[in-house]
N, C-alpha and C positions, 0 to 999 in steps of 0.2 A: 855164457863170460868164455872168449874165445881162449884155447890152449894152444901155445908152441911148442911145436918139435923142433929139435937140430940134431946136430951131431949122429944120425941114425946112416945104418950102411946106405952104400949111395942106390938107390934104387936101380931097379932092372931097367934092360933096354927092351924088353920086350913084356907081353903079356905072362909068360909062365915065369919070368924073374921080379914081377912088378911087387913093391914094396906094398904088404897086407896092411892095412890103416886099421882091417878089423882086428886084429893082434892086440892081445893084452897089455904089448910094450905102447902102447897106442892108442887107439880110441876104444878098443876092447868092443867091440861091437859096430851097430849104425850109424850112418850121419847123423846128427843133429841139429839141434836148432842154434846151440852153439858153436859159431863157427871153429875148426880143426887147422891149425896153420902150420905147412910143412917149408923150411928155410932148406934151398939147397942151390945146384947151380947146373948149368948145362952147358958143353961147348963144342969144339969141331972135335974131340976125341971121346967125349962122352954127349951123343949127339939127341938121344933120348930119355926121358925119367917114366917110369911108367907104376901109377898106384892103384891098388885094387880097393873099392871099396863098395861099401853095402848099404843099400834102401830098403828100412823098416826090417823090425824083429823077425817078422814072419809074413808067409807068403797071403796071410789073410788081411795084413796092414795094409792101409789106405795109399795111396798114390801120394807121392812127394814133392815139392818142388823144388826142387836142385839148386843151389846157386853156387859153383865154381868160378874163384876169381885170381887172378895171377896179376901180382904187383912188385915193386919193389926191384923193377929190370933195370938194366944197366948196357944191355940188347935186345935183340928182337930176337924173342919166344913166339910158339903157338901151345894154344889149350886145345885138346880134343877128347871127346869122351865116348869109348866106345861101351855097346852092349856085352852080356859075358861072352857072348859071340867071336868077337872082336871086330863087331859090325858097327861102323861111323856111325853114329847117331847127330852129333853136332859138332863143328869148328870155330874155334875164335881163332882170328890169326891177323888184329891189327899192325899198324906196321908197327916200326920204331921200335923204342924202350914206351908204348903205351901201353897201360894194363889192359889185358883181357878181361872180359865179362861172361862166363856162359852160364845160361838160364833156361828150367829144362821139367815140365814135370816128368816122373819117372814112377814105374810099378816096383814094388817091393824086390829087391834081388841085388844081386853081385853086378859092377861094371866097373871100367876102368879109365883110367885118368891119364891121357899121356901129354908131359911138358917138354917139347919138341925145342932142339935149337933151330932157328931160321937162318940158312945158308951156312951154319956153321960158327952163328953168333956165339961170341962166353957171354955169359949172363950168370949172375946171381938173381934168386925169385923168392916168393912167398907167395905158396900155394894155399887156397884159404880155400875150406872145403863146408857147407852145410846144408841140410835139408830141413824142410819145414813139412809137415803131415796137412795134405788137401784134406781138410774138414767139414768145410763150410761151402757150397756152391747153391746159392739160391736158383730153381731151377723156373725157366722162363722168365730171362730180366734180360735176355739177350738185344730188345728190340724198345723202340719208344712204347709201342703199344703193350710191351709185356712189361714195361718199368714198374719197378718193386714199389710198390704204395708206400709212404712212409708215412703221408698223411699230414695233418696240420703240425707244421713247425712254429714252434712258440717260443723255445730256448735253445737245448742243444740234444742230437743226436747220435749215437756211434752205432759202427757194426762191423763185421771183417767178411773178406771172401779172397775171392783169387780170378785173375786173368791169366792166361795164356794163349801163345800164337804157336810152341815147340812141346812136344813130348807126347803123352796118351791123354791128357784133357785139355782139350782146346775149346776155349772160350773166350772168344775176341770182345765181347760188351760185355756189361754189366749198367744197366741202367736203374736213377732211381727219382720216384715223382714226390715231388712235397709242393704244399700251397703255404701261403702266406696270409692271413687277414690284413694286418697291418702292414704299411712302407715300413721299410726296418734295417737296419744292418746286416750283412749277412756273410759268415763267412765259413771255409771251406779246408781241409787239412786233408792230407794221403797221407799216411806213412806205415811204419814196418815194410818197407820193400824189401824183398829178397832178389828183386829186378828191377828192369826198366816199366815204369806206369805212368799213364796220364790221365787228365782229367778235365773234364768239358762243362761250363752251366750253359744249359739253352733253356730258353724260353718256352710256352704254352705251344709254339708252332713248330717248336725242334730245331730254330734260329740258335746259332749259336753267342752270347750275350760275351762270357768270357772263359779264355783256357788257360791248363798250366800244364808246360810239355819239361820237365828238365829232365835232364837225361839220368843213366846208369840208376841208382839207387835212392837217388835224392828225391826228399820230400816234397811233396806239389801243395800249393796253396791258392786260393781265390779269395776276396774278401772284396764286399760292393755292396751297396744299397740295392735295394728290391723295393719295387711296389708289391702292394698287394698283387696275387693273381699266382698259377702254377705255375712249376716250374721242374725240368730235369737235368740231371745229372750222370755226364757217365764215365765210367773207369772203363779203358783200354790199354790193354797191354804194348810196350815200344817195338822197334821194327824187329827183333826175334828176344820176346822174352816169354818169361811163366813166373810168376809170384804170387804170394796172398799180400795182402792189403788190410791197413785199417781205416777208416774211412771216420771223420768229427766232423759233424756237421754245428753249427752254431746262430745262430738268430736275438738278436735284440731288437724289440721293436720301436722305432721312433715315437719321442715323446711326442704328446699331444698340440697337433698344428695349431698357435694363436693367431700368428699372423697369416693372413692373407695371399696367397698366392698369384691376384694380377691388380694393376689398381683398384678396381673397382670393387674388388672383396679386401681392400686395407686393413687392416685394424688403427681402428679412430682412439687417438693415444689423447684427445685434448682433455681437458686445456692443462698445456705447461706452464711452468715455471722457471724461475732461476736456482730453487732446489731440483737435483736431478730428478730425473722418473727412468726406472730402472726395469726392463724386459728382461725377459729369459724365451728361448726359443731352440729350433733345429733345423737346420739344413743340409741337404745331401743331394746326393744326382736326382733323387726321385722330386724331393724337394726342392726345388733349386731357386725359388723365391721367396722372399718372406718383404711386405710392405707395410708401413705405417702411414699413417695419415694424420697431419696436426694441422691448424689452421693459426695465423696470428694476424690480430687486429690495428699493428700498427710496427711499426720500424722495430727489428729485434734481432738480439745476438742470440743464435742456436750453437749450442757445445752437443756433439755427440761422439760418444765412444764404443764401438764394436770390440768387444773382448772373445775371439773364439774361446774354445777349451781344448778341444783335441787334435785340430787342423785347421790351416788356413779357409779364412772366409775374409768376403771384403765387402766395401756397402758404399751406398752411393746415396747422394741429395737431389732431389726430383724436385721439377716444378709443377705447376697443376696440370700441364701436360703427358708428364712423364720423361721430360728431356731432363737429361744429367746436369747437373749445376755443380757439383763438386764428386770428386772419387775421392777414397781412401783404398788401397792395395795394397797393403803390408802383409810382408812373405808371413808364413807358418803361423806360428798365434801371436805374434807380434800385435799389440791393437791398433785398431783402425780409429784414425782419431778425424773429424769432420770440424772446422769452426768456422761458419760461415754468417755475414750479418744479412737479415732478409728484410724486402719489405713487406707491408702487409699482405694475405692473401693463403690459398691453400697451396700444402707443398706433401710432400710423400719421402720415405728413406725405404730405400732398398736393401737387404740383407742377401746375398747371394755366397754360395761355395767356391773355392777358388778349383777348377780342373775337377767337380765334380766332388770334392772331399766332404767327408761327412763330421758334424758336429755341433754339440751343443754350444750356445755363443749368449752373452751379456749386454744387453744393450742400453745405454747410459743416454738420456736427452733431457737437456735444458734449455731454456728459450727466457732470457732476460734482458725487458725493454729497454729502446733506446727513448733517453731523454730528444727532446727539440734538438737539430743540430742549433749551437752559438756560434761558430767561427765558420764564416761562408770556404767554399769551394773555389774561389779567384783572387788573383789579391786586388782587383780591383771593388770585391764586393767585400775586403778582408774585415775582420771582428777590429774596431776601432777602441784603441785599448787609450790612447790617446798620450798625455806624458808621463812618461815612465819614472818617478823617481822613488825608488825605493822595492816591493817586492808587492805581486798581485799573482792572484789565484785564479785557476779558472777549469772544469772540468766537463768534458765532452768525451765522443766517441769519434772514432778512425776505423774505417773498415771497408769492405770492397763495395757497401751502398754510401758511402760518403770518404773518398779515397785523398781528400786532402784538405785541413782544415788550415787555414791563414791568419794571422794574428797581426794588426799594425802595431806600430807605437812609434812615439817618438823622444827622444833624447835631448833635453834642454842641453846637459853641460858632455864634454867627454867623460866615461864611462865605460866601466866594466860589465859587462853583461854575463849573467848564470843563470843557464836555462836547465831547469830539473823537470823530466818527469817519471811519475809517482804512479804506484796501483796498477802496472803493467801487468799482461797476460799473453803478450805477442808482442811483436819485434817489431814497428814501424821506425820508420827517417823524422829524423830532424834535421829542418836546412834553417841557416839566416842567411837572408837577403837584403839588401840594399833596397835605395826607395826606387833602383829602376827596374829591380828584378831580380840582377847578379846575383849568384850566389856567392855568396864570402866564406861560410864554413857549412861543411854537411858533415854529418853521425850517422852510420846506421848503426841500430840498437842491437848489440848480443844476442843471443837466443838466452831465453829463459833469464832473463834479467828485470826485474819487476822494478828497479828505480834506477836512474838513468840521468847523473848530470854531468853538463860541461862548460865551460867557462870559455868565455871569448876573451881576445885581444883586446887593446883600450879603444873604444870604436867613438868617435867623434860625432857632436851635437849632428842631429839629422832625424831620419826617415827612417825606419827599419820593419822587416816581416819576418816573423817566424811563422813555417810550414813544415806542419806535422802531415809527412804522407805515409800511407798507409802500410805500399810496399809486399799488398797481398795480406797482410796483419787484419785482426780484426780485435779490440783491444778498446776499452775504455780507459780514461787516463787523468790522470789528475798534472795539470800543467803549472809551474810557477815559474814567472819571470822574473827574476834580482837586479836592479843598477845601483850599481855601487858608483859613485862619483869618482874618477880619478884624479889626484892630486896634479893641478899645473903651476909650473913655474912663470911667473910676471916677471920676466927680468929687466930690469930696469938700467942697471948700468952692469954691460956685457965683459965677461971674460972673469977673471978672480978678484976684481976690486966688489965694494958691498955699496949698495943703494940705504942698505942699513933705515929701511921705512919705518915709521912711527907713529903716534898717535892715532890710530885707526879705528875710523868713526864712523858708524852706518848713519845714511839719510836716502830715506826709503831702499831702494835694488841698489842704489853706492854706494861704493866703500871711499871713502876720503881720507885721506892719508899726507905723510911730508916723508919726503925721500931726495937723493943727492943723485943725480946723476950723473956725476962731475964736474957740476953746475953752481953747486952748491945747492942748501939743502927748498925746496920748493913744495909748493902746493901739488897734490895728484890725487887723481880718482880712475875710478876702475869699475867694470860690473862684472868683472871677472875672467874677459880675456884677456888674451895679448894685445888683441888689434884695439880694444877700446883702456886700456889702459895710457893715459896721456898725463902729460904735466901740464896744469892748468896756469901755474905763474912763472914772469919772468924777471923777478923784481929785487934789485941791490943785489946780484948773482956773488954766494958767499957769504950773505950775512943774513938774509930776509929770515930764514929760520922761523918758519911756522910753527906755533905751540899752541897747546889748551884748544885744541880743536870741538867746538860746541853745536849741537845743532838748533838752529831758532827757526821754528815753521818749516820755510822750503828753502831757508838758508841758514849759511855755515857762517859761523863767529868763530875770529883765531884772533891770538895776538900775534904781531909780525911786523919787523925792525924794516924800513924802507932805505935804509943811510941817512934821513934827513930830518924825521922827525921823532925818532928813538921808537922804543916797542912800545905800541899802541895799538887797541883795539881796529879789527878789519872785520869784512864780509864778504864772503862768496857768494850772486843772486843767482849761482847756474849757469853766468855766461861770463863776468869780470869779479875780479878782486878790487874792493877799495877799502881805504882808510875811511872808518866813521868817527873817529874822536883824535884828539891831539890835546889828551888832558895833561899832559909835560909838557912846555910850548918848547919849542927847539930842539934841540937834541938830545934833551932830557927824555926817561921813559918814565910813563906811567906803570908799563909794566902789570899789564891787566892779567889778573889770575880768578879763581875759583868762580869761572862762569856758569852762573845756574840760571834754568830759565823758569818761569813761573807764569803760566797762560800767556799774555802777547809781552812780558817783558824779561828781558834777561837783565840782571841782577850779576855783577862782578867786583872785586877789590881793584881801587889802584890807587896810585900815590901821585896827585898834583904839584908835590913839590911845594904847596902852602899848607896844607891837612894832613898830611902824615898817610898813609893807608887806610882809608876809608870805603867805605859802602856806596858802590855807583850803579847806574842803571841806563838799559838804552832800550827806547820801545819800537824801535825797529824805523826811527828817525831822527832823532836827537839822542844825544847821550848829557848826563848829568848827575851830579852826586846828588844822593840822594839824603844825606843828614851827617854833618860833621860831630859822630856821635862823641868822641874824644877830643873836647875844641882843644883847638890850638894845631900845633906842627908832630903833636907825637904820634895820632893816628890808633885808632882800635884796634885795626889789624882782625875786620872779620875773617870768620873762617866756618867750617865744616856747615855751610851752605846747603839748604834743602826748600827743597818747596814741600810745603804742606797747609794743607786746607788754603787754598788761594793766596796762600801769603809768603812770606821768604821768613823761615826761622834757620839762625844762625846764633855764632858765639859771638862777643866782642865785650871790649874793655872801655870802659869811660873813667872817668876821674874818679868816679865816687864809690862804684861798686865792684872792682875788681873785673876778671873776665867773667860773663853769665850770659844766661839767654835772652835772646832779643828775636824780632817779628816787626818786618816791615810789607806796607803794602806799595812801596816805590815812592811815598811820597817822607817828609819831614815828619810832618806831624803824625804820619801814621808807620813811622819807624819810632817802637818803644820796648822798653825790658820789659819781659816776662815775669821774671821771679829772680830776684837776688835771694840764690840760692845759699850762700856760703854767707851771707849779713857781716856790712861793712867793705872793706876795702881790700880781704882775700877775693880771690878766684874760685870757683868751684873746679875746674871749669868744664864747661859742657862737651862734648866730644862724640865722635859714630853717632851723629843724629841718624835717625830710619825711623819712617814713619809707615805703619802699620793700617790702612783704613783711617780712621778718625783719633788713632791715639799716634803720637811723637816719643822714640823712645831715644836716650841717650845715656851716655854715664855721669855722672857728677859725684864732687865730694862736699855735705853739706858743712865740712868741719868735724863734725862728732863720729859719722860713721864711715869713714872714709870715702874712696873710689865706689862707685854702687851704681845698681843699675837704678833711672828714672824714668817717668813718663808725662809727658803732657796733653792738655787737650785746647792749647793754646792760651788758657788763662791762666791767672797767679794761682786761684784756688786749687786748678785744675791741675797742676805741677807738682808731682808729689814724687819720694819713694818707693818703689815698686816692692822692693826687699831688701832687706840688709842682711847678704849671704856671708860676708866675711866678715866676724866679727872685729870690733877695734879701730883704728883710724888707718891701718895701714894696710899690705897686700896689693892684689895687682887690679887694677880696674876691668871690669869684662869688656870683651873685644870681640872681633868678628862676628858683630849684630848681624843678621838676617832672617830677613822675612819669610816665609811660607806659610801661604794662606793665611790665617787671622792667628798665627803662633811664633811669637819672637824666637829664635836660635840664639844661642851665641857661648863663648868658651869663659870662663872665669878659675880663679881658685879659694875654694869655698872655705880653707882650714889651712891656709898660711904654710903650705907644706912646698909651695913651690913648683906644682903638677896641676896644671892646668885640665878643665871637666867641660864637660860637654852639658849645656842647660837650657831649657825651654821657660816662657814666658806664656801668659794670655792677660800679662797684665797686673796679676794680682800678686797678692803673697803668697796665699793658698796652692796659687796657677802658678807659681815658679819653684824649680825644680829640678832636679838632677837628672838626665836623660836615661844613664844608667848607672844601678846605685854603688859597685863594685868600685872602690877607690883605687882598688890594688891593679885593674886590670883597664886596656883600653875600651874607649876612647880617654880614660881618666889618671893617663901618665906621661912623665915629660911635658912636652910643651904642649900637648893635646890636640883637638880636630884646627888643622887649617883647610883654608879655600873651601870655605863651605857655600853649598852651591844646589839651588834647588831644582831637579827634575819631575814634575809631576808632584805629587804629593810625597816624594822620597828626597830626604835631604844627603846629598854625599859631599864626603871631606877626607883629607888624607888625615893619617894617624898613625903613632907609632904605638907597636906591640913588641914585646922582647921576643916573641915565637918567629914574627914575620917580618920585623921590622917597618920600615917606613910606605905605608901602602892604602890603598883604595878602599876606602868603609864609605857604609850606607847606613841610614837610620829610618824609621817610620814614627820618631816619636816615643817610641817604648823601647823597652829595657830588652825583652827579645829580640826586638825587631834591629837594633842595634849590632851591626855584625861585619864584618870582614865581607867585604866584595870578591877582592879575589890576592892572590899573594903574587902578585906580577912574575917578580923577582924573585924567586923561590929561596926559602932558608933566611935565618934569623940577620939581624944585623950584624956586619955592612952591607949585606943584600937587600938594597933599599930603590922598591922602583923610584919612590918620593913623585907621586903624581901632585902635579901643579896645572895650571892654567886650566881648570874646568870651566869649561862654559854646557849650557842647553843647548845643543843644536837640534833639532827637529824634535825634540823631547827624547833625545839621546845625549848621555853625557858623553862628550870630548874632553879628552887630557893631554897633556905629556906628559910619559913616562921613559923608565931605563929598564930592560931587562938585559940576564946575561949575553947574551950573544948581540943585545942591539943596545947604542946608548940610546938619548934623548929623541924620540920620534912621536908621531900621534898616535893614539887609540882611542877606541871606544867603548863605551858598557851598556848594559840593556841591564843592568842592573846585578847580573848569575856571574858567576868564575866563567861561566863556558861562554857566555855571551862577551866576553870582554878580552878584546883582541885589538893588534897592532893594525893600523890600517897604513901606515907609511911606509916607506922604506928610502926615506930621501936621499938617509947619505949611510951606506953599507957599509960603509967602510969605516966610519969617526961617530962623531956627534952632531944632528942636525940640529938640536937647539932650539925646536921651533919654539917662539913665545907669542904675545898679543893674540890669542885666538879670539878671533871677533865674528860673528853672528850678522850677517845682512841679505836679510830675506831669507833665500834658500841655500845662499853659498857661505860657506865659511873660510875665511882668511884668515893668513898668519905669517909670522917671518919664519926664514929657516936658512940654511945655507947646506948644498947637495957637496961640500967639502971642495968645492971646484971652482963655483961660480961665485962664491961672497955668499951673503944675507941679502937674499932676495923676499919679495911678495910670495906668496903663494896659496895655492884657493882651491878649495873640493867645492 
């Protein structure tokens, strides 16, 4: 431990007046291994400070390696060592304020040290004095041939010795010999220095492998990998130095090398799979290459990760000839990753150290087979999806062996396209191209994005391509293409006026309707494009007013007024519109209504001015009165016409039975009363006739049970009440009769509490039951279910619930399966979305609803809350008021207003 002395009398300027450091006031004897530090100064008036020192306690002590150090200088000063007689032994005189170091081997005795000002410079100084006895000096180790033999170095070795080229003991070289049986990591440290000493590592022939030549008393070190063999270490003093030293050697043998060092010796790691195989080994400056071989029988995605443990190592993927396919050379211990798709064949992995660094490493390798390519690599050979209307999914691979995947599709309608790539492990690019290959949109996927979705702007009908481009990426992917038709306005009356389309009727793939383009209401048609939306008639402008449009085979029947013959029956045959009757001659109107087609006949009601409102028939050629059911001019007023069992069934009034159930085959003889349900002149009267298979359901009142659900097979005996649901003769009649498969759904009030309930029936008393039992909860409260609409096996409807208001519900016919679909306008009444105009469009429910941020718009639902969404934004600032949702083939037509152009025809 160093001892510092200050505040002592100024050392004398000669040997005779020197400060005696051996005094009890100071060291009290000879120099030791612990430094003694004297702090003072010299200047132009005090140019010399002498110190008397002693080496050894007696003349019989061994010589010592003395270290004299002068530092803390602010000016130039020198350091001189004298023997007891005043003879100069050694001088240290570096320029400026550079510290001085003087080391020398000395025999026991007294000596003097002079600190001198150079050229009168003034400076403070720290004079450090120490001495270490030289007790070890291996004899005969001064040359390579005489090297001290350490033997086999298997772990660590430590020794002490001395080298010096100044003083009484001169030893310019110490040589050590050792050998290592295996390759490994070798390290050397030379420390405990009192002077400058250096070290060299040499091979068996004496060639220098590595040196360490630090200055002053700084420790020396060497670290490197060594192959098995014999080596030498040389320790030698600096230019003018004498010092003891401690030499530490350490050796750690390399792990067993499992991977061969050449392609021919490569370690075989077959057979690889998609589950990573892991390997551990070691590389250094001796073991510079580790090779691994694997074989592939088909196109495969190879992933490999090299993780160095302590130093930098890199990795290459090689072909069967050893040529590099891919290289990863991250710095330090950062993992190296190679991801590459390969064809069938033999391949190699090379692991090697960076700049000879020594490190253990972990290598992980997996090989995932790539299925045959489903999407070809050029636009001309693209996978043809055909017409995209909805969603389609594809799974494939993109990479350096398959750089492009092309998909071709057609849009039949103006649509928005959504492209989704899922399951990604790398970053390809997605391009949308038009039919000529011009890029419309391009998206490069960000790093580490396993899922990616983008939506295009509206695309017009036509042919398009989606290209998946690898951009050097290698990844499996799942592609989802979703086309969603865009609403298109088919404007008939330009500007703010309304054409008010009405009577929307599907005939094949064409919509027929009535509209006013400013020249009165006429017959129009459309196939969904603006160009195809055309006016078919221009008759009696202002008063033609076609109505009651009804499909009759390939023709269209309707009533209209030509201004000469009154309102009569007309037909449009695809080319022209012609009047087919003049039932009420002259300007009188027969006013045909209730047009109902049964096979090749069209029945309707009309008034010829003689028989009153009766049943008529059109067979495609002639129009005739079927029968004067109520003789005379009163008219039977047939209603609720429906086709059933190849006949027409309807309700009609005669002079004897009141309004009852009738049937007709189109002849007078074949037009008969089915049953007088309420005997006598009172009426039952049958209503809401609904057919399911061979059963005709309707409501009627037999005079004793009130209005209830009835059924008929077309015969008197087969016309019976289904169930007396509401006791007594009062109450509401069942309503909203809707078939779903073989089941009839309807709404009625079973207990006379003026609250309507959802019921179902299979045509039997026992099979006629309330769908949801709790009468205090929806859909059995208020006015009950509305707009019953079947989609698949699900009944959809609108109903009221105290917690959600009027919202969309569904039922599978069970109590538990009768539930709210979505609270579109969240919260209780008055937050009512009030779904209406429910239709089945492509097995998806479409309807009109309101929400808190939008008034009436078109919505769709797949029967789930998350799948219930608004699909139109026709009037973003007001009420679009869509109505008359009508399915025509693959198109959905309706009327709406965008707030600017009035009420017009729209199509999805």
